[in-house]
Structure formats: structure tokens, C-alpha cells
Backbone as ProteinMPNN parsed JSONL, in Angstrom:
{"seq_chain_A": "MERSSALANLATTLLFCLAICSCAISISSAQASTNTEFIRTSCSKTTYPRLCYTSLSSHATLVQTSPKLLAGAALNVTLDKARSTSTMMVRLSRAQGMKSREVGAMRDCVEELSSSVDELRRSIGEMGEIKGSSNFGLIMNDVQTWVSAALTDENTCSDGFSGSMMNGNMKTVVRNEILTIAHLTSNALALINRYASLHG", "coords_chain_A": {"N_chain_A": [[239.64, 95.05, 199.49], [242.281, 93.418, 200.001], [242.047, 91.459, 198.631], [242.169, 92.464, 195.776], [244.787, 93.413, 196.214], [246.391, 91.153, 196.389], [245.474, 89.641, 193.745], [246.822, 91.408, 192.104], [249.238, 91.084, 192.834], [249.789, 88.614, 192.188], [249.691, 88.901, 189.712], [251.944, 90.778, 188.905], [253.663, 88.82, 189.439], [253.212, 86.313, 187.807], [253.71, 87.881, 185.232], [256.357, 88.602, 185.533], [257.468, 85.755, 185.773], [256.548, 84.997, 183.46], [258.577, 86.514, 181.933], [260.732, 86.092, 182.496], [260.776, 83.253, 181.443], [260.271, 83.82, 178.739], [262.518, 85.01, 178.44], [264.609, 83.105, 178.666], [264.11, 81.048, 176.746], [264.646, 82.519, 174.726], [267.481, 82.565, 174.977], [268.031, 80.033, 174.946], [267.277, 79.294, 172.212], [269.101, 80.917, 170.848], [271.264, 79.786, 171.685], [270.874, 77.241, 170.353], [271.168, 77.957, 167.864], [273.673, 79.028, 167.359], [274.95, 76.293, 167.967], [273.962, 74.715, 165.843], [275.214, 76.375, 163.523], [277.586, 76.065, 164.205], [278.276, 73.328, 163.383], [277.31, 73.377, 160.493], [279.258, 75.124, 159.495], [281.643, 73.554, 160.357], [281.186, 71.307, 159.026], [281.25, 72.083, 156.259], [283.811, 72.114, 155.57], [284.388, 69.49, 154.944], [284.81, 66.191, 152.843], [282.393, 65.705, 151.61], [279.771, 68.034, 152.338], [277.21, 68.351, 152.406], [275.722, 65.817, 153.122], [277.515, 65.657, 155.574], [276.45, 67.484, 157.268], [273.601, 67.036, 157.449], [273.63, 64.663, 158.418], [274.359, 65.094, 161.178], [273.116, 67.454, 162.274], [271.321, 66.84, 163.714], [272.429, 66.404, 166.069], [272.975, 68.561, 167.262], [272.548, 69.525, 169.986], [273.919, 68.221, 171.721], [276.502, 68.001, 170.815], [277.19, 71.039, 171.004], [279.787, 73.226, 170.725], [281.971, 71.708, 170.356], [284.7, 70.708, 169.029], [285.78, 68.225, 169.468], [283.649, 66.518, 170.329], [281.94, 66.839, 168.147], [283.91, 65.246, 166.247], [283.477, 62.78, 167.983], [280.345, 62.296, 167.441], [280.593, 62.157, 164.785], [281.411, 59.531, 164.104], [279.89, 57.93, 165.744], [277.589, 58.122, 164.504], [278.542, 57.012, 161.519], [279.24, 54.452, 162.472], [276.92, 53.244, 163.383], [275.298, 53.36, 161.0], [277.133, 51.692, 159.149], [276.898, 49.185, 160.516], [273.945, 48.761, 160.24], [274.061, 48.739, 157.568], [275.537, 46.553, 157.254], [274.05, 44.252, 158.421], [272.054, 44.11, 156.568], [273.223, 43.348, 154.297], [273.976, 40.82, 154.637], [271.619, 39.696, 154.787], [270.872, 39.877, 152.339], [272.914, 38.574, 151.131], [271.756, 35.926, 151.489], [269.814, 35.609, 149.806], [267.451, 34.232, 147.662], [268.246, 32.429, 144.228], [270.763, 34.062, 143.504], [273.567, 34.475, 141.484], [276.955, 32.482, 142.202], [278.713, 33.894, 141.947], [277.872, 36.323, 142.424], [277.073, 35.982, 145.072], [279.435, 35.469, 146.204], [280.568, 37.91, 146.289], [278.809, 39.356, 147.945], [279.504, 38.179, 150.133], [282.078, 38.917, 150.77], [281.931, 41.55, 151.052], [280.729, 41.558, 153.248], [282.182, 40.982, 155.147], [284.436, 42.576, 154.724], [282.818, 44.838, 155.572], [282.414, 44.24, 158.18], [285.025, 44.265, 159.393], [285.325, 47.184, 159.197], [283.256, 47.826, 160.687], [284.199, 47.032, 163.162], [286.865, 48.354, 163.344], [285.879, 51.174, 163.351], [284.456, 51.092, 165.872], [286.571, 50.814, 167.396], [287.89, 52.861, 167.252], [286.122, 54.804, 168.706], [286.209, 54.117, 171.187], [288.81, 54.569, 171.731], [288.823, 57.068, 171.352], [287.573, 57.927, 173.619], [289.198, 57.634, 175.566], [290.532, 60.228, 175.374], [290.455, 62.064, 177.411], [292.072, 64.726, 179.479], [294.352, 63.159, 178.603], [298.237, 62.671, 178.436], [299.266, 61.7, 176.368], [297.785, 62.27, 173.855], [298.818, 62.722, 171.284], [299.62, 60.14, 170.117], [297.287, 58.768, 170.423], [295.426, 60.001, 169.016], [296.613, 59.415, 166.564], [296.322, 56.639, 166.627], [293.492, 56.58, 166.442], [292.976, 57.89, 164.067], [294.513, 56.132, 161.98], [292.85, 54.041, 162.259], [290.33, 54.772, 161.4], [290.857, 55.442, 158.582], [291.71, 53.043, 157.889], [289.043, 51.748, 158.118], [287.764, 53.062, 156.146], [289.356, 52.595, 153.824], [288.48, 49.875, 153.666], [285.71, 49.789, 153.12], [285.952, 51.027, 150.532], [286.959, 48.707, 149.356], [285.02, 47.155, 149.416], [282.872, 48.649, 147.93], [284.004, 48.557, 145.554], [283.969, 46.295, 144.71], [281.408, 45.435, 143.602], [281.618, 46.945, 141.446], [281.622, 45.845, 138.98], [279.852, 44.278, 136.179], [278.472, 42.165, 136.929], [276.265, 41.993, 138.746], [272.672, 42.111, 138.781], [271.277, 45.051, 137.699], [269.542, 46.638, 139.476], [269.843, 45.89, 142.45], [272.825, 45.712, 142.798], [272.959, 48.991, 142.321], [271.534, 49.483, 144.849], [273.146, 48.286, 146.347], [275.544, 49.424, 146.269], [275.129, 52.062, 146.763], [274.356, 52.178, 149.087], [277.1, 51.255, 150.843], [278.852, 53.498, 149.417], [277.497, 55.591, 151.024], [278.126, 54.914, 153.583], [281.197, 55.28, 153.261], [281.279, 57.623, 152.578], [280.42, 58.939, 154.893], [282.488, 58.044, 156.643], [284.874, 59.548, 155.337], [284.107, 62.237, 155.985], [284.109, 61.75, 158.836], [286.438, 61.088, 159.228], [287.783, 63.511, 158.192], [286.998, 65.773, 160.163], [288.029, 64.378, 162.284], [290.501, 64.841, 161.892], [290.685, 67.934, 161.984], [290.099, 68.206, 164.496], [292.239, 67.35, 165.96], [294.239, 69.02, 164.658], [293.65, 71.202, 165.801], [293.867, 70.993, 168.362], [296.53, 70.637, 168.292]], "CA_chain_A": [[241.123, 95.473, 199.256], [243.313, 92.489, 200.227], [242.107, 90.595, 197.347], [242.558, 92.986, 194.754], [246.078, 93.651, 196.473], [246.81, 89.648, 196.106], [245.364, 89.754, 192.454], [247.678, 92.395, 191.611], [250.473, 90.615, 193.205], [250.025, 87.385, 191.667], [249.778, 89.618, 187.955], [253.041, 90.954, 188.801], [254.52, 87.482, 189.652], [253.046, 85.863, 186.54], [254.451, 88.53, 184.369], [257.941, 88.23, 186.053], [257.49, 84.321, 185.48], [256.522, 84.993, 181.9], [259.715, 87.422, 181.361], [262.146, 84.912, 182.407], [260.561, 82.214, 180.31], [260.796, 84.469, 177.608], [264.283, 85.155, 178.014], [265.267, 81.815, 178.482], [263.482, 80.759, 175.485], [265.39, 83.352, 173.622], [268.918, 82.44, 175.014], [268.298, 78.594, 174.465], [266.891, 79.568, 170.812], [270.267, 81.647, 170.704], [272.513, 78.712, 171.943], [270.865, 75.92, 169.593], [271.479, 78.435, 166.459], [275.051, 78.89, 167.357], [275.576, 74.822, 167.627], [273.542, 74.496, 164.46], [275.829, 76.966, 162.694], [278.932, 75.501, 164.074], [278.029, 72.265, 162.78], [277.471, 73.824, 159.361], [280.596, 75.663, 159.375], [282.756, 72.286, 160.595], [281.181, 70.22, 157.795], [281.719, 73.042, 155.131], [285.356, 71.677, 155.378], [284.752, 67.959, 154.772], [284.579, 66.193, 151.17], [280.83, 65.872, 151.455], [279.615, 68.938, 153.262], [275.617, 68.231, 152.655], [275.725, 64.943, 153.74], [277.706, 65.849, 157.096], [275.346, 68.186, 158.19], [272.206, 66.466, 157.373], [273.532, 63.723, 159.549], [274.748, 65.343, 162.19], [272.238, 68.317, 162.711], [270.368, 66.329, 165.121], [273.224, 66.053, 167.518], [273.807, 69.969, 167.832], [272.458, 69.914, 171.466], [275.042, 67.407, 172.321], [277.923, 68.738, 170.426], [277.283, 72.069, 171.196], [280.622, 73.752, 169.747], [283.206, 70.947, 170.536], [285.252, 69.926, 167.691], [285.765, 66.71, 169.595], [282.27, 65.689, 170.646], [281.294, 66.497, 166.74], [284.361, 63.989, 165.894], [282.551, 61.252, 168.192], [279.205, 62.181, 166.903], [280.565, 61.508, 163.38], [282.148, 58.182, 164.35], [278.763, 57.171, 166.308], [276.494, 58.149, 163.066], [278.861, 56.316, 160.753], [279.078, 52.837, 162.796], [275.488, 52.564, 163.456], [275.08, 52.983, 159.143], [277.859, 50.375, 158.874], [276.299, 48.009, 161.558], [272.53, 48.541, 159.613], [274.177, 48.117, 156.11], [276.146, 45.126, 157.333], [273.076, 43.511, 158.375], [271.152, 44.296, 155.142], [274.16, 42.769, 153.432], [273.928, 39.379, 155.181], [270.294, 39.167, 154.707], [270.907, 40.024, 151.065], [273.804, 37.355, 150.718], [270.965, 34.87, 151.715], [268.377, 35.965, 148.829], [267.246, 32.546, 146.772], [268.274, 33.222, 142.933], [271.712, 34.742, 143.005], [274.84, 33.812, 141.025], [277.783, 31.985, 143.15], [280.058, 34.962, 141.835], [276.838, 37.315, 143.381], [277.267, 35.575, 146.768], [280.979, 35.418, 146.529], [280.991, 39.575, 146.208], [278.252, 39.612, 148.881], [280.059, 37.805, 151.334], [283.507, 39.527, 150.834], [281.609, 42.719, 151.442], [279.922, 41.628, 154.561], [283.529, 40.746, 155.877], [284.985, 44.067, 154.913], [282.247, 45.899, 156.491], [282.581, 43.767, 159.805], [286.422, 44.779, 160.075], [285.148, 48.795, 159.135], [282.78, 48.275, 162.106], [285.357, 46.842, 164.407], [287.339, 49.754, 163.244], [285.205, 52.154, 163.861], [284.197, 50.843, 167.485], [288.106, 50.792, 168.27], [288.465, 54.466, 167.127], [285.474, 55.601, 169.346], [286.772, 53.691, 172.371], [289.889, 55.3, 171.988], [288.343, 58.591, 171.626], [286.763, 58.364, 174.944], [290.281, 57.887, 176.534], [291.725, 61.555, 175.462], [290.214, 63.435, 178.572], [293.284, 64.809, 180.179], [295.591, 62.41, 178.449], [299.401, 63.135, 177.973], [299.511, 60.909, 174.949], [296.88, 62.723, 172.951], [299.293, 62.648, 169.769], [299.441, 58.689, 169.935], [295.799, 58.376, 170.74], [294.81, 60.347, 167.738], [297.429, 58.584, 165.658], [295.55, 55.582, 166.327], [292.294, 56.948, 165.694], [293.311, 58.245, 162.27], [294.77, 55.031, 161.496], [291.718, 52.933, 162.473], [289.205, 55.365, 160.467], [291.562, 55.381, 157.575], [291.501, 51.312, 157.304], [287.765, 51.472, 157.818], [287.406, 53.512, 154.915], [289.675, 51.204, 152.878], [287.823, 48.56, 153.585], [284.363, 50.299, 152.605], [286.036, 51.191, 149.35], [287.521, 47.556, 148.688], [283.649, 46.37, 149.097], [282.335, 49.241, 147.066], [284.896, 48.623, 144.14], [283.563, 44.549, 144.524], [280.438, 45.784, 142.741], [281.682, 48.038, 140.191], [281.211, 45.32, 137.764], [278.218, 43.93, 135.527], [277.807, 40.77, 137.173], [275.07, 41.793, 139.472], [271.679, 42.758, 138.372], [271.177, 46.523, 138.14], [268.915, 47.006, 141.123], [270.665, 45.004, 143.585], [274.229, 46.587, 142.436], [272.384, 50.028, 142.699], [271.004, 49.256, 146.17], [274.357, 47.931, 147.842], [276.888, 50.442, 146.016], [274.768, 53.563, 147.573], [274.676, 52.012, 150.541], [278.325, 51.493, 150.68], [279.276, 54.899, 149.24], [276.884, 56.728, 151.897], [279.175, 54.73, 154.59], [282.457, 55.588, 152.67], [281.253, 58.943, 152.666], [280.457, 59.327, 156.153], [283.961, 57.847, 157.12], [285.482, 60.342, 155.034], [283.52, 62.862, 156.729], [284.379, 61.805, 160.232], [288.088, 61.44, 159.362], [288.246, 65.152, 158.142], [286.296, 66.276, 161.483], [288.87, 64.117, 163.398], [291.851, 65.507, 161.673], [290.404, 69.289, 162.182], [290.339, 68.386, 165.736], [293.708, 67.012, 166.093], [295.059, 70.287, 164.503], [293.381, 72.444, 166.887], [294.268, 70.535, 169.818], [297.786, 70.676, 168.587]], "C_chain_A": [[242.213, 94.67, 199.369], [243.323, 91.616, 199.043], [242.207, 91.122, 196.053], [244.425, 93.154, 194.89], [246.95, 92.414, 195.705], [246.774, 89.57, 194.558], [246.776, 90.453, 191.621], [249.277, 91.776, 191.72], [251.024, 89.444, 192.48], [250.178, 87.691, 190.134], [251.163, 89.537, 187.646], [253.936, 89.633, 189.016], [254.433, 86.644, 188.409], [253.793, 86.539, 185.27], [256.199, 88.607, 184.706], [258.294, 86.617, 185.338], [257.808, 84.405, 183.676], [257.955, 85.574, 180.928], [260.964, 86.469, 181.158], [261.945, 84.028, 181.704], [260.935, 82.794, 178.981], [262.027, 84.552, 177.119], [265.01, 83.867, 178.048], [265.311, 80.998, 177.605], [264.301, 81.342, 174.318], [266.929, 82.942, 173.768], [269.109, 81.216, 174.821], [268.039, 78.314, 172.911], [268.22, 80.147, 170.012], [271.272, 80.331, 170.301], [272.213, 77.562, 170.74], [271.382, 76.453, 167.956], [272.768, 78.414, 166.228], [275.737, 77.588, 166.921], [275.437, 74.611, 166.536], [274.699, 75.128, 163.581], [277.326, 76.464, 162.867], [278.982, 74.008, 163.382], [278.307, 72.202, 161.304], [278.766, 73.988, 158.82], [281.842, 74.462, 159.183], [282.764, 71.559, 159.518], [281.371, 71.177, 156.258], [283.431, 72.513, 154.544], [285.859, 70.28, 155.21], [284.218, 67.879, 153.086], [282.935, 66.287, 150.848], [279.745, 66.363, 152.632], [278.065, 68.393, 153.827], [275.57, 67.056, 153.517], [275.977, 64.805, 155.413], [276.667, 66.656, 157.988], [274.008, 67.678, 158.304], [272.266, 65.133, 158.312], [274.035, 64.036, 160.971], [274.127, 66.701, 163.095], [271.798, 68.024, 164.061], [270.853, 66.656, 166.417], [273.562, 67.595, 168.062], [273.816, 70.315, 169.206], [273.481, 69.393, 172.314], [276.274, 67.502, 172.058], [278.04, 70.267, 170.895], [278.332, 73.036, 170.099], [281.881, 73.076, 170.199], [283.512, 70.163, 169.776], [285.142, 68.429, 168.243], [284.503, 66.022, 169.979], [281.616, 65.876, 169.487], [282.038, 65.401, 165.991], [283.744, 62.454, 166.143], [281.463, 61.18, 167.559], [279.542, 61.446, 165.715], [280.866, 60.088, 163.241], [280.986, 57.491, 164.579], [277.878, 56.817, 165.009], [277.016, 56.846, 162.278], [278.817, 54.888, 161.291], [277.834, 52.477, 162.698], [275.124, 52.534, 161.852], [275.866, 51.722, 158.958], [277.447, 49.505, 159.148], [274.689, 47.687, 160.24], [273.006, 48.153, 158.369], [274.856, 46.625, 156.187], [275.103, 43.854, 157.518], [272.468, 43.046, 157.339], [272.058, 43.466, 154.149], [274.003, 41.285, 153.508], [272.701, 38.908, 155.022], [270.109, 39.212, 152.994], [271.655, 38.605, 150.383], [272.936, 36.191, 150.867], [269.939, 34.491, 150.612], [268.861, 34.575, 147.923], [267.381, 33.55, 144.903], [269.899, 34.035, 142.538], [272.808, 33.984, 142.451], [275.907, 33.707, 142.017], [278.545, 33.339, 143.082], [279.268, 36.258, 142.784], [277.541, 37.238, 145.022], [278.37, 35.789, 147.019], [281.17, 36.967, 147.23], [280.083, 39.739, 147.421], [279.217, 39.559, 150.141], [281.204, 38.627, 151.695], [283.063, 40.693, 151.201], [281.346, 42.592, 152.844], [281.414, 41.567, 155.401], [284.335, 41.971, 155.927], [284.248, 44.684, 155.898], [282.221, 45.657, 157.977], [284.017, 44.435, 160.278], [286.149, 46.419, 160.267], [284.498, 48.451, 160.523], [283.481, 48.259, 163.385], [286.209, 47.994, 164.469], [286.957, 50.809, 163.796], [284.845, 52.193, 165.551], [285.656, 50.908, 168.324], [288.301, 52.203, 168.515], [287.31, 55.205, 168.218], [285.361, 55.028, 170.912], [288.06, 54.494, 172.339], [289.67, 56.57, 172.336], [288.116, 59.088, 173.052], [288.178, 58.3, 175.919], [291.35, 59.161, 176.235], [291.258, 62.664, 176.68], [291.363, 63.631, 179.418], [294.611, 63.919, 179.712], [296.807, 63.127, 177.697], [299.664, 62.684, 176.855], [298.513, 60.989, 173.818], [297.461, 62.3, 171.321], [299.357, 61.212, 169.427], [298.21, 57.981, 169.796], [295.333, 58.967, 169.012], [295.487, 59.822, 166.548], [296.535, 57.417, 165.138], [294.32, 55.795, 165.877], [292.212, 57.263, 163.948], [293.339, 57.023, 161.552], [293.719, 54.1, 161.203], [290.478, 53.339, 161.362], [289.467, 55.137, 159.122], [291.313, 53.9, 156.802], [290.097, 51.249, 157.319], [287.367, 51.941, 156.267], [288.229, 52.715, 153.635], [288.661, 50.186, 152.8], [286.186, 48.905, 153.191], [284.867, 50.318, 150.952], [286.348, 50.051, 148.324], [285.833, 47.032, 148.216], [282.841, 47.112, 148.079], [283.054, 48.903, 145.264], [284.435, 46.725, 143.597], [282.284, 44.509, 143.48], [280.174, 46.714, 141.782], [281.585, 47.312, 138.949], [280.109, 45.213, 137.264], [278.106, 42.7, 135.981], [277.097, 40.597, 138.133], [273.981, 42.733, 138.714], [271.477, 44.263, 138.654], [270.536, 46.952, 139.269], [269.639, 46.621, 142.056], [272.095, 45.709, 143.538], [273.861, 48.161, 142.538], [272.627, 50.2, 144.39], [272.389, 49.296, 146.75], [275.451, 49.075, 147.689], [276.243, 51.862, 146.584], [274.872, 53.286, 148.663], [275.902, 51.961, 151.22], [279.139, 52.821, 150.879], [278.767, 55.849, 150.377], [277.856, 56.035, 153.204], [280.564, 55.225, 154.32], [282.315, 56.96, 152.991], [281.123, 59.649, 154.142], [281.528, 59.204, 156.748], [284.585, 58.91, 156.789], [285.259, 61.608, 155.709], [284.225, 63.296, 158.322], [285.819, 61.836, 160.49], [288.617, 63.023, 159.262], [287.785, 65.828, 159.382], [287.809, 65.773, 162.797], [290.225, 64.846, 163.218], [291.9, 66.994, 162.15], [290.491, 69.236, 164.195], [291.545, 68.157, 166.438], [294.358, 68.391, 166.033], [295.016, 71.234, 165.533], [293.963, 72.112, 167.918], [295.84, 70.858, 169.871], [298.462, 72.288, 168.787]], "O_chain_A": [[243.239, 95.11, 198.852], [244.331, 91.126, 198.535], [242.337, 90.316, 195.132], [245.196, 93.048, 193.936], [247.806, 92.522, 194.827], [247.852, 89.444, 193.977], [247.482, 89.959, 190.742], [250.21, 91.952, 190.937], [252.201, 89.222, 192.196], [250.707, 86.876, 189.378], [251.706, 88.842, 186.787], [255.087, 89.703, 188.583], [255.49, 86.244, 187.92], [254.38, 85.861, 184.426], [257.052, 88.66, 183.82], [259.21, 86.404, 184.543], [258.752, 84.072, 182.961], [258.296, 85.274, 179.784], [261.751, 86.2, 180.251], [262.946, 83.708, 181.064], [261.79, 82.303, 178.243], [262.532, 84.334, 176.017], [266.032, 83.712, 177.38], [266.256, 80.223, 177.458], [264.557, 80.792, 173.246], [267.625, 82.973, 172.753], [270.259, 80.914, 174.502], [268.485, 77.301, 172.371], [268.414, 79.926, 168.816], [271.799, 79.98, 169.245], [273.175, 77.008, 170.207], [271.828, 75.712, 167.08], [273.218, 77.938, 165.185], [276.612, 77.463, 166.065], [276.425, 74.299, 165.872], [275.206, 74.308, 162.816], [278.139, 76.433, 161.943], [280.035, 73.741, 162.804], [279.114, 71.436, 160.777], [279.314, 73.293, 157.964], [282.68, 74.396, 158.284], [283.781, 71.137, 158.968], [281.664, 70.576, 155.224], [283.955, 72.577, 153.432], [287.012, 69.852, 155.256], [283.649, 68.694, 152.36], [282.439, 66.91, 149.91], [279.123, 65.692, 153.456], [277.718, 68.118, 154.976], [275.369, 67.274, 154.712], [275.27, 64.258, 156.26], [276.245, 66.422, 159.12], [273.338, 67.94, 159.302], [271.281, 64.62, 158.842], [274.07, 63.152, 161.826], [274.482, 66.982, 164.24], [271.856, 68.655, 165.116], [270.265, 67.008, 167.44], [274.253, 67.821, 169.056], [274.632, 71.076, 169.726], [273.879, 69.904, 173.362], [277.151, 67.172, 172.856], [279.183, 70.635, 171.164], [277.954, 73.481, 169.015], [282.857, 73.789, 170.431], [282.96, 69.076, 169.61], [284.542, 67.551, 167.623], [284.487, 64.796, 169.87], [280.587, 65.204, 169.42], [281.417, 64.646, 165.244], [283.549, 61.495, 165.397], [281.273, 60.113, 166.975], [279.036, 60.352, 165.467], [280.537, 59.505, 162.207], [280.77, 56.505, 163.875], [277.55, 55.71, 164.584], [276.347, 55.814, 162.238], [278.328, 54.062, 160.519], [277.515, 51.499, 162.022], [274.588, 51.485, 161.496], [275.26, 50.706, 158.616], [277.397, 48.639, 158.276], [274.501, 46.657, 159.593], [272.433, 47.169, 157.902], [274.714, 45.742, 155.341], [275.227, 42.761, 156.967], [272.299, 41.851, 157.099], [271.502, 42.93, 153.191], [273.908, 40.601, 152.489], [272.56, 37.687, 155.095], [269.202, 38.566, 152.47], [271.225, 37.85, 149.511], [273.413, 35.225, 150.272], [269.366, 33.407, 150.499], [269.952, 34.087, 147.627], [266.932, 34.627, 144.512], [270.117, 34.509, 141.423], [273.02, 32.859, 142.905], [276.001, 34.666, 142.783], [278.969, 33.846, 144.121], [279.845, 36.968, 143.607], [278.168, 38.002, 145.756], [278.586, 36.342, 148.097], [281.709, 37.213, 148.309], [280.685, 40.46, 148.217], [279.589, 40.465, 150.886], [281.323, 39.028, 152.853], [283.927, 41.207, 151.911], [281.719, 43.475, 153.617], [281.521, 42.304, 156.381], [284.853, 42.383, 156.965], [284.76, 45.065, 156.951], [282.063, 46.522, 158.839], [284.133, 45.031, 161.348], [286.607, 46.989, 161.257], [285.147, 48.763, 161.522], [283.453, 49.048, 164.329], [286.322, 48.618, 165.525], [287.6, 51.385, 164.673], [284.971, 53.178, 166.278], [285.803, 51.019, 169.541], [288.717, 52.72, 169.551], [287.686, 56.313, 168.601], [284.528, 55.462, 171.707], [288.147, 55.212, 173.336], [290.129, 57.152, 173.319], [288.349, 60.193, 173.54], [288.176, 58.925, 176.98], [292.519, 59.23, 176.615], [291.654, 63.825, 176.788], [291.681, 62.678, 180.128], [295.687, 63.957, 180.309], [296.685, 63.885, 176.735], [300.441, 63.373, 176.194], [298.347, 60.092, 172.991], [296.807, 61.757, 170.431], [299.106, 61.017, 168.237], [298.042, 56.901, 169.231], [294.987, 58.247, 168.076], [294.846, 59.809, 165.498], [296.127, 57.164, 164.005], [293.986, 55.188, 164.859], [291.51, 56.869, 163.017], [292.508, 56.734, 160.691], [293.633, 53.462, 160.154], [289.846, 52.54, 160.672], [288.573, 54.696, 158.4], [290.914, 53.654, 155.664], [289.707, 50.569, 156.37], [286.781, 51.252, 155.431], [287.647, 52.321, 152.624], [288.133, 49.802, 151.756], [285.514, 47.898, 152.966], [284.207, 49.661, 150.147], [286.202, 50.087, 147.103], [285.48, 46.655, 147.099], [282.125, 46.442, 147.336], [282.537, 49.057, 144.158], [284.571, 46.169, 142.507], [282.2, 43.621, 142.632], [279.117, 47.183, 141.358], [281.474, 47.935, 137.894], [279.205, 45.923, 137.705], [277.467, 41.991, 135.204], [276.985, 39.478, 138.634], [274.251, 43.805, 138.173], [271.517, 44.662, 139.818], [271.136, 47.706, 140.035], [270.219, 47.595, 142.536], [272.351, 46.349, 144.558], [274.855, 48.715, 143.005], [273.52, 50.793, 144.996], [272.758, 50.185, 147.517], [276.095, 49.565, 148.616], [277.05, 52.76, 146.825], [275.475, 54.047, 149.419], [275.931, 52.609, 152.266], [279.788, 53.213, 151.848], [279.466, 56.809, 150.703], [278.372, 56.928, 153.876], [281.14, 55.635, 155.327], [283.191, 57.501, 153.666], [281.651, 60.72, 154.442], [281.821, 60.135, 157.499], [285.028, 59.531, 157.755], [286.295, 62.164, 156.072], [284.63, 64.349, 158.813], [286.394, 62.33, 161.46], [289.481, 63.593, 159.928], [288.558, 66.763, 159.592], [288.34, 66.421, 163.699], [290.904, 65.33, 164.124], [292.941, 67.402, 162.665], [290.889, 70.14, 164.929], [291.819, 68.773, 167.468], [294.909, 68.911, 167.002], [295.928, 71.888, 166.037], [294.652, 72.957, 168.49], [296.441, 71.207, 170.887], [299.652, 72.428, 169.069]]}, "name": "protein", "num_of_chains": 1, "seq": "MERSSALANLATTLLFCLAICSCAISISSAQASTNTEFIRTSCSKTTYPRLCYTSLSSHATLVQTSPKLLAGAALNVTLDKARSTSTMMVRLSRAQGMKSREVGAMRDCVEELSSSVDELRRSIGEMGEIKGSSNFGLIMNDVQTWVSAALTDENTCSDGFSGSMMNGNMKTVVRNEILTIAHLTSNALALINRYASLHG"}
């Protein structure tokens, strides 16, 4: 009798635990859906919404529904891409068989990307100073200025490859990489501007 009672209690406890787990999973799933939808909606207001969503959707758990965290994530994603592309450009600039004009364009682009990386890094650092800051407007103005400067550097780099001096394949690869960074930067700037306007 005692054994069957203990089994009944165990079964009840297990059912209770399953119910709680099921409820927690349901809440977690609903929250994840809300976070993802927040990113989709926010990205719809950028110039390149598809790229915005694909580059940021994996950060939904971190971002949740915070415009500040979304802007910060966009900056970090852009910085990572700028760094990896800069490394690729350095490697390509050392490739054998390139004409001097091609090498020159590559090196100019590496310098511009280096400036872009520095400006994006400074923007991220400044965003980290916002919490409770009474100088929100001044900080955001600096962030917007640096991200705009990064975008200008990236566009200058891209323009350097718009001529016909490079062979088709390399020019296509380089320009596509640079344009991706520029588009990510443009999206990050749009999200930063939205965060600034919401705070205001």
C-alpha cells in the first residue's frame, strides 16, 4: 500500500514538473518570437532590411527588445565584418602578378578600412558610456559622426574599384565585400538614429 502511494506521489510530482517545463518552454518560445519580431520590425526601417535581419537575428536572445542593444549588436557585427575584410584585403594586396595600379588601389582601400575599423570601435566604446549618462545627446552625436565617417571611408574604398583597372573576378569579390560592409554600416547608422530619436 505504501509503495503504491509513493508511486502515485512520484507520478504526480513528475506530471507537475512536466507541466512547469512545458509552461516554461512555451513562455521561452513566445519570448524568442517577440525578440525576433522586434529585430524584423526594426530592420524593416533600414535601407537594407534583408541584410539587417539576417545579420542580427542570431542575436535576438541578447538584444531582446532593446533599441540600444540592437544598435550595439549592429555595430559589433559591422566591426567584425570590417576586420575580416581588412585582413582579406591585406592578403590580396600581396598576391603575385598584380599591376602597380591594382596594388595601389588595394593598399588605399586597406588604409580606408583601417580608419573605418577604428571609427566603428570608437563608436562601440562610446555607446558603452551611455548608461545613465546626462550627456546622451553629445555621446550620440559623436557615435553618429564616427559611424558616418566609417561609411564614407567604405564608400571611398568601393569607388576605387569601380574602374576597369582590375581583372573581373578580383574586382567583383573586393567590391562585394566592401559593399556588404557599407550596407551593414548604413543599417547600423539607421538603428543608431532610431535609438537616439526614441530616447529623445
